[in-house]
C-alpha positions, 0 to 999 in steps of 0.5 A, a space after each residue: 408879350 403874348 400879344 407881340 407873339 400873336 401878332 408876329 405869328 400871323 404872317 410867316 414874314 412878319 414872324 421872321 422879321 420879329 424874330 430877327 429884330 428880337 435876336 438882334 436886340 439880345 445880341 446887342 444887349 449881350 455885347 454891350 454887357 460883355 463889353 462893360 464887364 470887360 472894361 471893368 476887368 481891364 480897369 481892375 487890371 490896370 489899377 493892379 499894375 499901377 500898384 505893382 509899378 510903385 512897389 516895383 519902384 519902391 523896391 528898385 530904389 532900396 536896392 539901388 540905394 543899398 548897392 551904391 552905398 547912398 544909404 550910408 552917405 545920408 545917414 547922420 554922422 556917428 559922434 565919438 560918445 554914442 
């Protein structure tokens, strides 16, 4: 790195170009890493949403079964001796 800095700082125009390229590369890497992290968060959030959707569907089915009385109709008939 010291050799690259020495080469870049010999001429002011070269120094400016070197700094711009180095800064641009740093920004690109930061955006890439940030994008991957954001994607990971979104995927985790989507997973939680899917689990929540299944839990909601199960609770809705239980509530609907109790509200409409279908639970009682699907139960086995009671025998007189039981």
